[in-house]
C-alpha positions in Angstrom: 84.3 112.2 78.5 83.5 115.6 79.9 87.1 116.3 80.9 89.0 115.6 77.5 86.7 118.3 75.7 87.4 120.8 78.5 90.9 119.8 78.1 90.7 120.2 74.3 89.0 123.7 74.2 91.3 124.9 76.3 94.3 124.0 74.3 92.0 125.4 71.5 91.9 128.8 73.1 95.5 128.5 74.3 97.0 127.6 71.1 94.9 130.5 69.1 95.8 133.3 71.6 99.5 131.9 71.0 99.1 132.7 67.2 97.3 135.9 67.4 99.8 137.0 69.8 102.9 135.9 67.5 101.1 137.3 64.3 100.7 140.8 66.1 104.3 141.0 67.2 105.4 139.6 63.6 102.9 142.8 62.0 103.0 145.9 64.4 103.7 148.0 61.3 102.1 151.1 61.5 99.5 151.2 58.6 97.9 155.1 56.7 94.5 155.1 56.2 92.9 157.8 54.1 90.0 159.5 55.8 87.2 161.9 54.4 88.5 165.5 54.0 92.3 164.6 53.5 92.8 163.3 57.1 95.2 160.0 57.9 95.5 158.1 60.6 98.5 155.8 61.6 97.0 152.6 63.4 98.7 149.7 63.8 98.0 146.6 61.8 96.6 144.5 64.9 94.4 146.7 65.9 93.2 147.6 62.3 92.2 143.7 62.1 90.5 143.9 65.1 88.5 146.6 64.7 87.2 145.3 61.1 86.7 141.5 62.9 84.5 143.1 65.6 83.1 145.3 63.0 81.7 141.9 61.3 80.9 140.2 64.6 79.0 142.3 66.6 76.2 142.8 64.7 76.2 138.8 63.6 76.3 138.5 67.2 73.4 140.6 67.8 71.5 139.3 65.2 71.7 135.9 66.6 70.8 136.5 70.2 68.0 138.5 69.2 66.7 135.7 67.4 67.8 133.2 70.2 65.8 134.8 72.5 62.8 135.3 70.6 62.9 131.9 69.8 62.8 130.9 73.4 60.1 133.1 74.8 57.9 131.8 71.7 58.9 128.2 72.7 58.0 128.7 76.3 54.3 130.2 75.6 53.7 127.1 73.3 55.3 124.9 76.3 53.2 126.8 78.8 49.8 126.1 76.5 50.5 122.4 76.4 51.0 122.5 80.3 48.3 124.4 80.5 46.1 122.2 77.6 47.6 118.9 79.6 46.1 120.2 83.0 42.6 120.8 81.6 42.9 117.4 80.0 43.3 115.9 83.4 40.5 117.6 84.9 37.8 118.1 82.3 34.2 117.0 83.1 33.3 114.3 80.5 31.4 115.7 77.9 27.2 115.4 77.3 26.3 113.7 73.8 22.9 115.1 72.3 20.6 112.4 72.8 19.5 112.2 68.8 22.9 111.2 68.3 24.5 109.0 71.5 23.7 105.8 69.6 25.2 106.9 66.4 28.2 108.2 68.0 29.1 104.9 70.7 29.7 101.5 69.4 29.0 100.5 73.1 26.0 102.4 74.1 24.0 100.7 76.4 20.8 103.2 76.3 20.5 102.0 72.7 20.9 98.3 73.5 17.2 96.4 73.8 16.4 95.3 77.0 16.2 91.2 77.3 14.2 89.5 79.6 15.1 86.2 81.3 14.1 83.3 79.6 10.9 81.1 81.4 9.1 84.9 82.5 5.6 85.8 81.6 6.8 87.8 78.4 7.6 84.5 76.9 5.5 82.4 78.4 2.3 83.5 78.1 -0.5 82.6 80.3 -2.8 80.5 78.7 -6.6 81.3 78.3 -8.7 80.5 81.3 -11.0 77.8 80.2 -14.8 78.4 80.1 -17.0 77.0 82.7 -19.9 74.7 81.9 
């Protein structure tokens, strides 16, 4: 697929160049341009058209390149910040919770759970009161 696209791009530029050359040869006539102070300039028509094409293209191209450069710098800064944040997240120490709010913030906290005693211990079965001797 890539070779077809390259072929079509090359073909497009060859056809465009041929059209420009044919147009220039057929319209190679001098054009009289009135300048300030009574000055006149005789310029060939294709040269004049190329000049005004570049007058329109160059500022737009400069604007596009500077905007693209600025956005690439901003994107690079954000990517570095994201990479740094991901790296810090991997090596960050666990945050400690406040003792007063530990039970409220976590649902599976073992610190707040009541301590269960095994069945059949002294806590469930208190010893019987000693019998009085007579």
